[in-house]
DRENPAFI-770400 format. One record per residue (C-alpha): residue number from 1; residue in one letter; chain; y, z, x. Coordinates in nm, 2 decimals. Layout:
BEGIN
[site NUM; "A"; "A"; [Y; Z; X]],
...
***
This chain:
BEGIN
[site 1; "X"; "A"; [7.91; 12.28; 10.08]],
[site 2; "X"; "A"; [7.70; 12.49; 10.28]],
[site 3; "X"; "A"; [7.48; 12.39; 10.59]],
[site 4; "X"; "A"; [7.17; 12.50; 10.70]],
[site 5; "X"; "A"; [7.24; 12.67; 11.03]],
[site 6; "X"; "A"; [6.96; 12.44; 11.23]],
[site 7; "X"; "A"; [7.17; 12.15; 11.14]],
[site 8; "X"; "A"; [7.49; 12.33; 11.25]],
[site 9; "X"; "A"; [7.34; 12.45; 11.58]],
[site 10; "X"; "A"; [7.20; 12.10; 11.64]],
[site 11; "X"; "A"; [7.54; 11.93; 11.59]],
[site 12; "X"; "A"; [7.74; 12.17; 11.80]],
[site 13; "X"; "A"; [7.59; 12.17; 12.11]],
[site 14; "X"; "A"; [7.81; 12.07; 12.35]],
[site 15; "X"; "A"; [7.69; 11.75; 12.56]],
[site 16; "X"; "A"; [7.81; 11.91; 12.91]],
[site 17; "X"; "A"; [7.53; 12.16; 12.83]],
[site 18; "X"; "A"; [7.25; 11.88; 12.75]],
[site 19; "X"; "A"; [7.21; 11.79; 13.09]],
[site 20; "X"; "A"; [7.36; 11.78; 13.44]],
[site 21; "X"; "A"; [7.68; 11.59; 13.51]],
[site 22; "X"; "A"; [7.49; 11.52; 13.83]],
[site 23; "X"; "A"; [7.18; 11.42; 13.69]],
[site 24; "X"; "A"; [7.05; 11.07; 13.75]],
[site 25; "X"; "A"; [6.85; 10.85; 13.51]],
[site 26; "X"; "A"; [6.67; 10.56; 13.56]],
[site 27; "X"; "A"; [6.60; 10.31; 13.28]],
[site 28; "X"; "A"; [6.31; 10.10; 13.43]],
[site 29; "X"; "A"; [6.14; 9.79; 13.31]],
[site 30; "X"; "A"; [6.35; 9.72; 13.05]],
[site 31; "X"; "A"; [6.51; 9.38; 12.89]],
[site 32; "X"; "A"; [6.88; 9.42; 12.94]],
[site 33; "X"; "A"; [7.15; 9.28; 12.70]],
[site 34; "X"; "A"; [7.44; 9.31; 12.96]],
[site 35; "X"; "A"; [7.70; 9.16; 12.69]],
[site 36; "X"; "A"; [7.88; 8.99; 12.97]],
[site 37; "X"; "A"; [7.79; 8.65; 12.79]],
[site 38; "X"; "A"; [7.51; 8.57; 12.59]],
[site 39; "X"; "A"; [7.18; 8.63; 12.84]],
[site 40; "X"; "A"; [6.90; 8.89; 12.84]],
[site 41; "X"; "A"; [6.75; 9.01; 13.18]],
[site 42; "X"; "A"; [6.39; 9.07; 13.13]],
[site 43; "X"; "A"; [6.23; 9.34; 13.35]],
[site 44; "X"; "A"; [6.55; 9.52; 13.46]],
[site 45; "X"; "A"; [6.60; 9.86; 13.59]],
[site 46; "X"; "A"; [6.98; 10.07; 13.50]],
[site 47; "X"; "A"; [7.00; 10.36; 13.74]],
[site 48; "X"; "A"; [7.29; 10.63; 13.55]],
[site 49; "X"; "A"; [7.43; 10.89; 13.82]],
[site 50; "X"; "A"; [7.66; 11.15; 13.60]],
[site 51; "X"; "A"; [7.87; 10.98; 13.35]],
[site 52; "X"; "A"; [7.87; 10.64; 13.53]],
[site 53; "X"; "A"; [7.59; 10.27; 13.59]],
[site 54; "X"; "A"; [7.54; 10.31; 13.95]],
[site 55; "X"; "A"; [7.30; 10.00; 13.97]],
[site 56; "X"; "A"; [7.16; 9.72; 13.76]],
[site 57; "X"; "A"; [6.89; 9.46; 13.91]],
[site 58; "X"; "A"; [6.53; 9.32; 13.85]],
[site 59; "X"; "A"; [6.24; 9.63; 13.86]],
[site 60; "X"; "A"; [6.12; 9.45; 14.16]],
[site 61; "X"; "A"; [6.47; 9.51; 14.38]],
[site 62; "X"; "A"; [6.61; 9.83; 14.22]],
[site 63; "X"; "A"; [6.43; 10.16; 14.41]],
[site 64; "X"; "A"; [6.47; 10.48; 14.14]],
[site 65; "X"; "A"; [6.62; 10.77; 14.37]],
[site 66; "X"; "A"; [6.38; 11.04; 14.43]],
[site 67; "X"; "A"; [6.43; 11.31; 14.13]],
[site 68; "X"; "A"; [6.53; 11.09; 13.92]],
[site 69; "X"; "A"; [6.47; 11.12; 13.55]],
[site 70; "X"; "A"; [6.26; 10.81; 13.50]],
[site 71; "X"; "A"; [6.25; 10.67; 13.12]],
[site 72; "X"; "A"; [6.02; 10.39; 13.06]],
[site 73; "X"; "A"; [6.16; 10.11; 12.87]],
[site 74; "X"; "A"; [5.90; 9.85; 12.91]],
[site 75; "X"; "A"; [5.94; 9.66; 12.58]],
[site 76; "X"; "A"; [6.28; 9.79; 12.52]],
[site 77; "X"; "A"; [6.60; 9.64; 12.48]],
[site 78; "X"; "A"; [6.91; 9.79; 12.61]],
[site 79; "X"; "A"; [7.29; 9.71; 12.48]],
[site 80; "X"; "A"; [7.63; 9.89; 12.59]],
[site 81; "X"; "A"; [7.71; 10.15; 12.32]],
[site 82; "X"; "A"; [7.86; 10.02; 12.00]],
[site 83; "X"; "A"; [8.19; 10.13; 11.86]],
[site 84; "X"; "A"; [8.33; 10.22; 11.50]],
[site 85; "X"; "A"; [8.68; 10.07; 11.54]],
[site 86; "X"; "A"; [8.79; 10.13; 11.14]],
[site 87; "X"; "A"; [8.70; 10.51; 11.17]],
[site 88; "X"; "A"; [8.77; 10.84; 11.00]],
[site 89; "X"; "A"; [8.73; 11.19; 11.15]],
[site 90; "X"; "A"; [8.78; 11.45; 10.93]],
[site 91; "X"; "A"; [9.11; 11.63; 10.89]],
[site 92; "X"; "A"; [9.21; 11.99; 10.94]],
[site 93; "X"; "A"; [9.15; 12.13; 10.60]],
[site 94; "X"; "A"; [8.79; 12.01; 10.67]],
[site 95; "X"; "A"; [8.51; 12.23; 10.75]],
[site 96; "X"; "A"; [8.46; 12.24; 11.10]],
[site 97; "X"; "A"; [8.10; 12.23; 11.02]],
[site 98; "X"; "A"; [8.18; 11.89; 10.84]],
[site 99; "X"; "A"; [8.33; 11.76; 11.13]],
[site 100; "X"; "A"; [8.11; 11.87; 11.37]],
[site 101; "X"; "A"; [7.86; 11.62; 11.11]],
[site 102; "X"; "A"; [8.05; 11.31; 11.14]],
[site 103; "X"; "A"; [8.13; 11.36; 11.52]],
[site 104; "X"; "A"; [7.73; 11.40; 11.56]],
[site 105; "X"; "A"; [7.58; 11.08; 11.31]],
[site 106; "X"; "A"; [7.80; 10.85; 11.53]],
[site 107; "X"; "A"; [7.62; 10.94; 11.83]],
[site 108; "X"; "A"; [7.29; 10.98; 11.64]],
[site 109; "X"; "A"; [7.36; 10.61; 11.56]],
[site 110; "X"; "A"; [7.42; 10.52; 11.90]],
[site 111; "X"; "A"; [7.85; 10.43; 11.80]],
[site 112; "X"; "A"; [7.99; 10.58; 12.15]],
[site 113; "X"; "A"; [8.31; 10.50; 12.05]],
[site 114; "X"; "A"; [8.55; 10.58; 11.77]],
[site 115; "X"; "A"; [8.94; 10.45; 11.69]],
[site 116; "X"; "A"; [9.07; 10.71; 11.44]],
[site 117; "X"; "A"; [9.23; 10.59; 11.21]],
[site 118; "X"; "A"; [9.39; 10.85; 11.01]],
[site 119; "X"; "A"; [9.47; 11.07; 11.27]],
[site 120; "X"; "A"; [9.63; 11.47; 11.29]],
[site 121; "X"; "A"; [9.69; 11.72; 11.59]],
[site 122; "X"; "A"; [9.38; 11.83; 11.56]],
[site 123; "X"; "A"; [9.21; 11.48; 11.67]],
[site 124; "X"; "A"; [9.40; 11.49; 11.97]],
[site 125; "X"; "A"; [9.24; 11.83; 12.06]],
[site 126; "X"; "A"; [8.89; 11.68; 11.96]],
[site 127; "X"; "A"; [8.98; 11.36; 12.18]],
[site 128; "X"; "A"; [8.99; 11.63; 12.48]],
[site 129; "X"; "A"; [8.66; 11.78; 12.39]],
[site 130; "X"; "A"; [8.51; 11.46; 12.35]],
[site 131; "X"; "A"; [8.59; 11.32; 12.67]],
[site 132; "X"; "A"; [8.50; 11.70; 12.86]],
[site 133; "X"; "A"; [8.16; 11.70; 12.69]],
[site 134; "X"; "A"; [8.23; 11.98; 12.56]],
[site 135; "X"; "A"; [8.13; 11.91; 12.21]],
[site 136; "X"; "A"; [7.86; 11.62; 12.06]],
[site 137; "X"; "A"; [8.07; 11.36; 11.98]],
[site 138; "X"; "A"; [8.16; 11.01; 12.10]],
[site 139; "X"; "A"; [8.48; 10.87; 12.33]],
[site 140; "X"; "A"; [8.79; 10.90; 12.08]],
[site 141; "X"; "A"; [9.10; 10.69; 12.01]],
[site 142; "X"; "A"; [9.32; 10.82; 11.75]],
[site 143; "X"; "A"; [9.63; 10.72; 11.55]],
[site 144; "X"; "A"; [9.87; 10.99; 11.42]],
[site 145; "X"; "A"; [9.95; 11.05; 11.08]],
[site 146; "X"; "A"; [9.97; 10.78; 10.79]],
[site 147; "X"; "A"; [10.31; 10.55; 10.78]],
[site 148; "X"; "A"; [10.30; 10.46; 10.44]],
[site 149; "X"; "A"; [10.55; 10.45; 10.11]],
[site 150; "X"; "A"; [10.56; 10.85; 10.12]],
[site 151; "X"; "A"; [10.65; 10.95; 10.48]],
[site 152; "X"; "A"; [10.83; 10.61; 10.56]],
[site 153; "X"; "A"; [11.14; 10.70; 10.34]],
[site 154; "X"; "A"; [11.38; 10.52; 10.54]],
[site 155; "X"; "A"; [11.35; 10.27; 10.85]],
[site 156; "X"; "A"; [11.53; 10.57; 11.04]],
[site 157; "X"; "A"; [11.26; 10.81; 10.95]],
[site 158; "X"; "A"; [10.98; 10.52; 11.03]],
[site 159; "X"; "A"; [11.14; 10.45; 11.37]],
[site 160; "X"; "A"; [11.13; 10.85; 11.49]],
[site 161; "X"; "A"; [10.78; 10.90; 11.37]],
[site 162; "X"; "A"; [10.75; 10.65; 11.59]],
[site 163; "X"; "A"; [10.91; 10.81; 11.86]],
[site 164; "X"; "A"; [10.73; 11.16; 11.80]],
[site 165; "X"; "A"; [10.39; 11.00; 11.77]],
[site 166; "X"; "A"; [10.43; 10.85; 12.11]],
[site 167; "X"; "A"; [10.58; 11.17; 12.24]],
[site 168; "X"; "A"; [10.26; 11.36; 12.10]],
[site 169; "X"; "A"; [10.01; 11.14; 12.26]],
[site 170; "X"; "A"; [9.83; 10.93; 11.98]],
[site 171; "X"; "A"; [9.64; 10.62; 12.11]],
[site 172; "X"; "A"; [9.81; 10.43; 11.83]],
[site 173; "X"; "A"; [9.98; 10.43; 11.49]],
[site 174; "X"; "A"; [9.85; 10.41; 11.11]],
[site 175; "X"; "A"; [9.98; 10.16; 10.92]],
[site 176; "X"; "A"; [9.98; 10.22; 10.49]],
[site 177; "X"; "A"; [10.06; 10.06; 10.19]],
[site 178; "X"; "A"; [10.35; 10.12; 10.02]],
[site 179; "X"; "A"; [10.61; 10.09; 10.34]],
[site 180; "X"; "A"; [10.95; 9.83; 10.26]],
[site 181; "X"; "A"; [10.97; 9.52; 10.49]],
[site 182; "X"; "A"; [11.29; 9.73; 10.66]],
[site 183; "X"; "A"; [11.09; 10.02; 10.73]],
[site 184; "X"; "A"; [10.82; 9.84; 10.85]],
[site 185; "X"; "A"; [11.04; 9.59; 11.11]],
[site 186; "X"; "A"; [11.22; 9.95; 11.22]],
[site 187; "X"; "A"; [10.84; 10.05; 11.28]],
[site 188; "X"; "A"; [10.75; 9.76; 11.46]],
[site 189; "X"; "A"; [11.06; 9.71; 11.66]],
[site 190; "X"; "A"; [11.03; 10.08; 11.81]],
[site 191; "X"; "A"; [10.66; 10.06; 11.86]],
[site 192; "X"; "A"; [10.68; 9.74; 12.04]],
[site 193; "X"; "A"; [10.97; 9.91; 12.27]],
[site 194; "X"; "A"; [10.78; 10.20; 12.34]],
[site 195; "X"; "A"; [10.43; 10.02; 12.42]],
[site 196; "X"; "A"; [10.25; 10.17; 12.14]],
[site 197; "X"; "A"; [10.02; 9.97; 11.93]],
[site 198; "X"; "A"; [10.02; 9.98; 11.51]],
[site 199; "X"; "A"; [9.75; 9.86; 11.30]],
[site 200; "X"; "A"; [9.62; 9.93; 10.99]],
[site 201; "X"; "A"; [9.69; 9.83; 10.69]],
[site 202; "X"; "A"; [9.98; 9.54; 10.58]],
[site 203; "X"; "A"; [10.16; 9.66; 10.30]],
[site 204; "X"; "A"; [10.24; 9.46; 10.01]],
[site 205; "X"; "A"; [10.65; 9.40; 10.12]],
[site 206; "X"; "A"; [10.56; 9.29; 10.43]],
[site 207; "X"; "A"; [10.29; 9.03; 10.42]],
[site 208; "X"; "A"; [10.00; 8.93; 10.65]],
[site 209; "X"; "A"; [10.22; 8.65; 10.78]],
[site 210; "X"; "A"; [10.54; 8.89; 10.91]],
[site 211; "X"; "A"; [10.26; 9.15; 11.02]],
[site 212; "X"; "A"; [10.14; 8.83; 11.25]],
[site 213; "X"; "A"; [10.47; 8.77; 11.38]],
[site 214; "X"; "A"; [10.54; 9.14; 11.49]],
[site 215; "X"; "A"; [10.20; 9.14; 11.65]],
[site 216; "X"; "A"; [10.01; 9.40; 11.41]],
[site 217; "X"; "A"; [9.73; 9.49; 11.71]],
[site 218; "X"; "A"; [9.45; 9.50; 11.46]],
[site 219; "X"; "A"; [9.49; 9.36; 11.05]],
[site 220; "X"; "A"; [9.20; 9.59; 10.95]],
[site 221; "X"; "A"; [9.02; 9.51; 10.58]],
[site 222; "X"; "A"; [9.14; 9.12; 10.65]],
[site 223; "X"; "A"; [9.43; 9.30; 10.45]],
[site 224; "X"; "A"; [9.70; 9.04; 10.34]],
[site 225; "X"; "A"; [9.48; 8.71; 10.43]],
[site 226; "X"; "A"; [9.37; 8.64; 10.07]],
[site 227; "X"; "A"; [9.75; 8.73; 9.92]],
[site 228; "X"; "A"; [9.87; 8.48; 10.17]],
[site 229; "X"; "A"; [9.64; 8.19; 10.03]],
[site 230; "X"; "A"; [9.77; 8.19; 9.70]],
[site 231; "X"; "A"; [9.81; 7.85; 9.60]],
[site 232; "X"; "A"; [10.21; 7.75; 9.61]],
[site 233; "X"; "A"; [10.17; 7.60; 9.27]],
[site 234; "X"; "A"; [10.03; 7.90; 9.17]],
[site 235; "X"; "A"; [10.23; 8.18; 9.30]],
[site 236; "X"; "A"; [10.48; 8.20; 8.98]],
[site 237; "X"; "A"; [10.19; 8.33; 8.79]],
[site 238; "X"; "A"; [9.97; 8.47; 8.99]],
[site 239; "X"; "A"; [9.87; 8.83; 8.91]],
[site 240; "X"; "A"; [9.97; 9.15; 9.14]],
[site 241; "X"; "A"; [9.70; 9.16; 9.37]],
[site 242; "X"; "A"; [9.45; 9.43; 9.36]],
[site 243; "X"; "A"; [9.22; 9.62; 9.56]],
[site 244; "X"; "A"; [9.22; 9.36; 9.85]],
[site 245; "X"; "A"; [9.23; 9.03; 9.62]],
[site 246; "X"; "A"; [8.95; 9.06; 9.43]],
[site 247; "X"; "A"; [9.17; 8.94; 9.09]],
[site 248; "X"; "A"; [9.30; 8.63; 9.27]],
[site 249; "X"; "A"; [8.97; 8.43; 9.41]],
[site 250; "X"; "A"; [9.06; 8.12; 9.19]],
[site 251; "X"; "A"; [9.40; 8.09; 9.32]],
[site 252; "X"; "A"; [9.30; 8.04; 9.66]],
[site 253; "X"; "A"; [9.42; 7.74; 9.85]],
[site 254; "X"; "A"; [9.19; 7.74; 10.16]],
[site 255; "X"; "A"; [9.38; 7.48; 10.33]],
[site 256; "X"; "A"; [9.67; 7.75; 10.39]],
[site 257; "X"; "A"; [9.38; 7.97; 10.60]],
[site 258; "X"; "A"; [9.44; 7.72; 10.91]],
[site 259; "X"; "A"; [9.78; 7.78; 11.00]],
[site 260; "X"; "A"; [9.72; 8.16; 10.93]],
[site 261; "X"; "A"; [9.44; 8.16; 11.18]],
[site 262; "X"; "A"; [9.60; 7.98; 11.47]],
[site 263; "X"; "A"; [9.92; 8.23; 11.43]],
[site 264; "X"; "A"; [9.65; 8.54; 11.42]],
[site 265; "X"; "A"; [9.50; 8.38; 11.75]],
[site 266; "X"; "A"; [9.82; 8.36; 11.90]],
[site 267; "X"; "A"; [9.98; 8.65; 11.83]],
[site 268; "X"; "A"; [9.70; 8.81; 11.99]],
[site 269; "X"; "A"; [9.63; 8.97; 11.67]],
[site 270; "X"; "A"; [9.29; 9.15; 11.62]],
[site 271; "X"; "A"; [9.09; 9.17; 11.30]],
[site 272; "X"; "A"; [8.86; 9.46; 11.17]],
[site 273; "X"; "A"; [8.69; 9.35; 10.85]],
[site 274; "X"; "A"; [8.50; 9.66; 10.71]],
[site 275; "X"; "A"; [8.33; 9.44; 10.49]],
[site 276; "X"; "A"; [8.04; 9.69; 10.42]],
[site 277; "X"; "A"; [8.30; 9.93; 10.21]],
[site 278; "X"; "A"; [8.43; 9.58; 10.04]],
[site 279; "X"; "A"; [8.06; 9.48; 9.95]],
[site 280; "X"; "A"; [7.92; 9.78; 9.82]],
[site 281; "X"; "A"; [8.20; 9.86; 9.61]],
[site 282; "X"; "A"; [8.21; 9.52; 9.47]],
[site 283; "X"; "A"; [7.85; 9.40; 9.39]],
[site 284; "X"; "A"; [7.64; 9.70; 9.49]],
[site 285; "X"; "A"; [7.41; 9.85; 9.28]],
[site 286; "X"; "A"; [7.44; 10.26; 9.26]],
[site 287; "X"; "A"; [7.07; 10.33; 9.22]],
[site 288; "X"; "A"; [6.99; 10.12; 9.55]],
[site 289; "X"; "A"; [7.25; 10.32; 9.78]],
[site 290; "X"; "A"; [7.27; 10.65; 9.63]],
[site 291; "X"; "A"; [6.89; 10.57; 9.76]],
[site 292; "X"; "A"; [6.98; 10.45; 10.09]],
[site 293; "X"; "A"; [6.79; 10.66; 10.35]],
[site 294; "X"; "A"; [7.14; 10.77; 10.54]],
[site 295; "X"; "A"; [7.19; 10.97; 10.20]],
[site 296; "X"; "A"; [6.97; 11.21; 10.32]],
[site 297; "X"; "A"; [7.19; 11.40; 10.58]],
[site 298; "X"; "A"; [7.49; 11.35; 10.32]],
[site 299; "X"; "A"; [7.62; 11.62; 10.14]],
[site 300; "X"; "A"; [7.59; 11.61; 9.79]],
[site 301; "X"; "A"; [7.96; 11.66; 9.63]],
[site 302; "X"; "A"; [8.06; 11.40; 9.84]],
[site 303; "X"; "A"; [7.79; 11.12; 9.67]],
[site 304; "X"; "A"; [7.90; 11.26; 9.34]],
[site 305; "X"; "A"; [8.26; 11.17; 9.44]],
[site 306; "X"; "A"; [8.16; 10.81; 9.59]],
[site 307; "X"; "A"; [7.96; 10.75; 9.25]],
[site 308; "X"; "A"; [8.24; 10.88; 9.05]],
[site 309; "X"; "A"; [8.47; 10.63; 9.26]],
[site 310; "X"; "A"; [8.23; 10.34; 9.21]],
[site 311; "X"; "A"; [8.19; 10.41; 8.80]],
[site 312; "X"; "A"; [8.60; 10.39; 8.78]],
[site 313; "X"; "A"; [8.65; 10.15; 9.00]],
[site 314; "X"; "A"; [8.42; 9.91; 8.79]],
[site 315; "X"; "A"; [8.58; 10.01; 8.46]],
[site 316; "X"; "A"; [8.93; 9.86; 8.54]],
[site 317; "X"; "A"; [8.85; 9.51; 8.49]],
[site 318; "X"; "A"; [8.58; 9.45; 8.74]],
[site 319; "X"; "A"; [8.29; 9.23; 8.67]],
[site 320; "X"; "A"; [7.99; 9.13; 8.84]],
[site 321; "X"; "A"; [8.07; 8.80; 8.89]],
[site 322; "X"; "A"; [8.44; 8.87; 9.00]],
[site 323; "X"; "A"; [8.26; 9.08; 9.24]],
[site 324; "X"; "A"; [8.08; 8.80; 9.35]],
[site 325; "X"; "A"; [8.35; 8.53; 9.38]],
[site 326; "X"; "A"; [8.52; 8.81; 9.62]],
[site 327; "X"; "A"; [8.22; 8.86; 9.85]],
[site 328; "X"; "A"; [8.19; 8.49; 9.87]],
[site 329; "X"; "A"; [8.55; 8.43; 9.96]],
[site 330; "X"; "A"; [8.56; 8.73; 10.23]],
[site 331; "X"; "A"; [8.28; 8.61; 10.40]],
[site 332; "X"; "A"; [8.39; 8.25; 10.44]],
[site 333; "X"; "A"; [8.74; 8.35; 10.56]],
[site 334; "X"; "A"; [8.52; 8.58; 10.79]],
[site 335; "X"; "A"; [8.36; 8.27; 10.88]],
[site 336; "X"; "A"; [8.65; 8.07; 10.94]],
[site 337; "X"; "A"; [8.85; 8.29; 11.11]],
[site 338; "X"; "A"; [8.59; 8.35; 11.42]],
[site 339; "X"; "A"; [8.55; 7.97; 11.42]],
[site 340; "X"; "A"; [8.91; 7.95; 11.50]],
[site 341; "X"; "A"; [8.89; 8.18; 11.76]],
[site 342; "X"; "A"; [9.03; 8.49; 11.59]],
[site 343; "X"; "A"; [8.94; 8.83; 11.79]],
[site 344; "X"; "A"; [8.70; 9.04; 11.59]],
[site 345; "X"; "A"; [8.58; 9.40; 11.61]],
[site 346; "X"; "A"; [8.33; 9.62; 11.47]],
[site 347; "X"; "A"; [8.41; 9.86; 11.18]],
[site 348; "X"; "A"; [8.29; 9.99; 10.85]],
[site 349; "X"; "A"; [8.60; 10.25; 10.71]],
[site 350; "X"; "A"; [8.34; 10.55; 10.77]],
[site 351; "X"; "A"; [8.36; 10.75; 10.60]],
[site 352; "X"; "A"; [8.50; 10.61; 10.31]],
[site 353; "X"; "A"; [8.28; 10.55; 10.00]],
[site 354; "X"; "A"; [7.95; 10.40; 10.07]],
[site 355; "X"; "A"; [7.96; 10.43; 10.43]],
[site 356; "X"; "A"; [7.78; 10.72; 10.59]],
[site 357; "X"; "A"; [7.88; 10.73; 10.96]],
[site 358; "X"; "A"; [7.70; 10.59; 11.21]],
[site 359; "X"; "A"; [7.42; 10.43; 10.97]],
[site 360; "X"; "A"; [7.74; 10.20; 10.82]],
[site 361; "X"; "A"; [7.80; 9.97; 11.13]],
[site 362; "X"; "A"; [7.49; 9.87; 11.13]],
[site 363; "X"; "A"; [7.52; 9.78; 10.79]],
[site 364; "X"; "A"; [7.82; 9.62; 10.88]],
[site 365; "X"; "A"; [7.69; 9.38; 11.13]],
[site 366; "X"; "A"; [7.42; 9.25; 10.84]],
[site 367; "X"; "A"; [7.70; 9.15; 10.63]],
[site 368; "X"; "A"; [7.89; 8.97; 10.91]],
[site 369; "X"; "A"; [7.59; 8.82; 10.98]],
[site 370; "X"; "A"; [7.57; 8.73; 10.62]],
[site 371; "X"; "A"; [7.90; 8.57; 10.66]],
[site 372; "X"; "A"; [7.72; 8.34; 10.92]],
[site 373; "X"; "A"; [7.83; 8.49; 11.27]],
[site 374; "X"; "A"; [7.54; 8.48; 11.51]],
[site 375; "X"; "A"; [7.39; 8.83; 11.66]],
[site 376; "X"; "A"; [7.59; 8.79; 11.96]],
[site 377; "X"; "A"; [7.91; 8.70; 11.80]],
[site 378; "X"; "A"; [7.86; 9.04; 11.62]],
[site 379; "X"; "A"; [7.73; 9.28; 11.91]],
[site 380; "X"; "A"; [8.05; 9.13; 12.09]],
[site 381; "X"; "A"; [8.25; 9.26; 11.85]],
[site 382; "X"; "A"; [8.14; 9.60; 11.91]],
[site 383; "X"; "A"; [8.10; 9.60; 12.25]],
[site 384; "X"; "A"; [8.30; 9.38; 12.49]],
[site 385; "X"; "A"; [8.57; 9.35; 12.26]],
[site 386; "X"; "A"; [8.64; 9.66; 12.27]],
[site 387; "X"; "A"; [8.68; 9.69; 12.61]],
[site 388; "X"; "A"; [8.90; 9.41; 12.62]],
[site 389; "X"; "A"; [9.07; 9.58; 12.33]],
[site 390; "X"; "A"; [9.19; 9.90; 12.49]],
[site 391; "X"; "A"; [9.26; 9.74; 12.80]],
[site 392; "X"; "A"; [8.95; 9.91; 12.99]],
[site 393; "X"; "A"; [8.71; 9.59; 13.02]],
[site 394; "X"; "A"; [8.65; 9.74; 13.36]],
[site 395; "X"; "A"; [8.55; 10.09; 13.20]],
[site 396; "X"; "A"; [8.32; 10.04; 12.88]],
[site 397; "X"; "A"; [8.17; 9.76; 12.69]],
[site 398; "X"; "A"; [7.95; 9.55; 12.91]],
[site 399; "X"; "A"; [7.64; 9.70; 13.10]],
[site 400; "X"; "A"; [7.74; 9.70; 13.53]],
[site 401; "X"; "A"; [7.73; 9.89; 13.82]],
[site 402; "X"; "A"; [8.06; 10.09; 13.78]],
[site 403; "X"; "A"; [8.12; 10.12; 13.41]],
[site 404; "X"; "A"; [8.08; 10.45; 13.19]],
[site 405; "X"; "A"; [7.72; 10.47; 13.09]],
[site 406; "X"; "A"; [7.72; 10.45; 12.70]],
[site 407; "X"; "A"; [7.42; 10.22; 12.62]],
[site 408; "X"; "A"; [7.13; 10.23; 12.36]],
[site 409; "X"; "A"; [6.81; 10.18; 12.36]],
[site 410; "X"; "A"; [6.65; 9.96; 12.09]],
[site 411; "X"; "A"; [6.29; 9.86; 11.96]],
[site 412; "X"; "A"; [6.32; 9.50; 11.91]],
[site 413; "X"; "A"; [6.58; 9.29; 12.02]],
[site 414; "X"; "A"; [6.96; 9.25; 11.87]],
[site 415; "X"; "A"; [6.98; 8.87; 11.98]],
[site 416; "X"; "A"; [6.67; 8.78; 11.80]],
[site 417; "X"; "A"; [6.78; 8.99; 11.45]],
[site 418; "X"; "A"; [7.12; 9.20; 11.44]],
[site 419; "X"; "A"; [6.92; 9.41; 11.18]],
[site 420; "X"; "A"; [6.74; 9.57; 11.51]],
[site 421; "X"; "A"; [7.06; 9.76; 11.61]],
[site 422; "X"; "A"; [6.92; 10.02; 11.36]],
[site 423; "X"; "A"; [6.59; 10.03; 11.56]],
[site 424; "X"; "A"; [6.72; 10.30; 11.80]],
[site 425; "X"; "A"; [6.47; 10.47; 12.06]],
[site 426; "X"; "A"; [6.77; 10.66; 12.26]],
[site 427; "X"; "A"; [7.14; 10.65; 12.31]],
[site 428; "X"; "A"; [7.29; 10.74; 12.65]],
[site 429; "X"; "A"; [7.70; 10.90; 12.57]],
[site 430; "X"; "A"; [7.91; 10.89; 12.88]],
[site 431; "X"; "A"; [7.62; 10.97; 13.08]],
[site 432; "X"; "A"; [7.39; 11.23; 12.82]],
[site 433; "X"; "A"; [7.07; 11.09; 12.74]],
[site 434; "X"; "A"; [6.94; 11.20; 12.39]],
[site 435; "X"; "A"; [6.59; 11.02; 12.32]],
[site 436; "X"; "A"; [6.39; 10.91; 12.03]],
[site 437; "X"; "A"; [6.27; 11.27; 11.93]],
[site 438; "X"; "A"; [6.58; 11.44; 12.01]],
[site 439; "X"; "A"; [6.71; 11.16; 11.77]],
[site 440; "X"; "A"; [6.47; 11.23; 11.49]],
[site 441; "X"; "A"; [6.49; 11.61; 11.54]],
[site 442; "X"; "A"; [6.87; 11.62; 11.47]],
[site 443; "X"; "A"; [6.85; 11.38; 11.22]],
[site 444; "X"; "A"; [6.57; 11.60; 11.04]],
[site 445; "X"; "A"; [6.81; 11.94; 11.10]],
[site 446; "X"; "A"; [7.10; 11.74; 10.94]],
[site 447; "X"; "A"; [6.92; 11.64; 10.61]],
[site 448; "X"; "A"; [7.06; 11.86; 10.31]],
[site 449; "X"; "A"; [6.94; 11.92; 9.94]],
***
């Protein structure tokens, strides 16, 4: 895939070259949604110096420093930067321009932190470059290479992989399907001993109850919950689960969810629903999805791959009725887990099928709203919860003095309608300001034939 030269220039410009780290910026007369609790602070000013918020307060009381760049945010709403907690960053075989494109699209959509969920040594290098402002990218956390049925050939191999990835400096481990119960238990034991989190899928041989028991830090995709809810009198004759349980919805016993939810809370396990990929694949209209605005910045060959994947999926016993029942069950699952106190993290699985990076978190939030979560609860999953999850609540996740300057400026109130998170007027990532004109220019440059 060849990309326009202008697009490459727009993506590749390092943040450190866009502004001096010592620059002071004042966002004046804004409505600030700090996300420390559910509230809005009208007519407030935020002062940023370098990569830190240095002051937040009523505009009548905050003095704008001499020489500061002033951004008049009257009529705007400011939220903390968003996180994509089930992200993918292209691997070492991907063209560099595609990696640049993916990272840029996250930032241009207000995603200032990503948790990469299929890592490689290259991602450690990208993590460092992003932290130093050498590339146009969100702050990166990354797993190492996948733990799966092919890589974990024995419990001893799995244990050594944990040691190797801990020594290499990865932030967490990625669990994929296919791992045996013995292999998984070995991984969990060594990871717990070495204090490196493990997260992701729930292998079929393990089951979500065991994953919760050993404190897998996140259950991504809500993997394993539906399988654990098959009614006792139907288990013997139940078919093998297909694609996150789409075929077993008629067999569910919802009374089995409450103890699962209690165990999830008690063991400090988080969930990352990635609902948008589930709903696009199971009930999405192909023509409508191909016409989404974000497809203008997404390579044609990948769009073709996604189209073929959807058609193939829907030839494997799928019906619109089964898809609709699956969506209804997952939405109920999300609502009941959240009501039970399970902690949620925002993630869409971009750029897997139909999830263009950055854009997809806004679609994900709409799906969470459709499940019955409030706008504040949804915003928390992508802001304050993320800081708590990483043990970095003093560093980011809310808008307070001393926090990292990751901000999104919106044209409309997201607490009234979560869809307003896509009405972006500007993004600040680690203190670097990209206004609406620059966002538009960069997105235009990224458009593909």
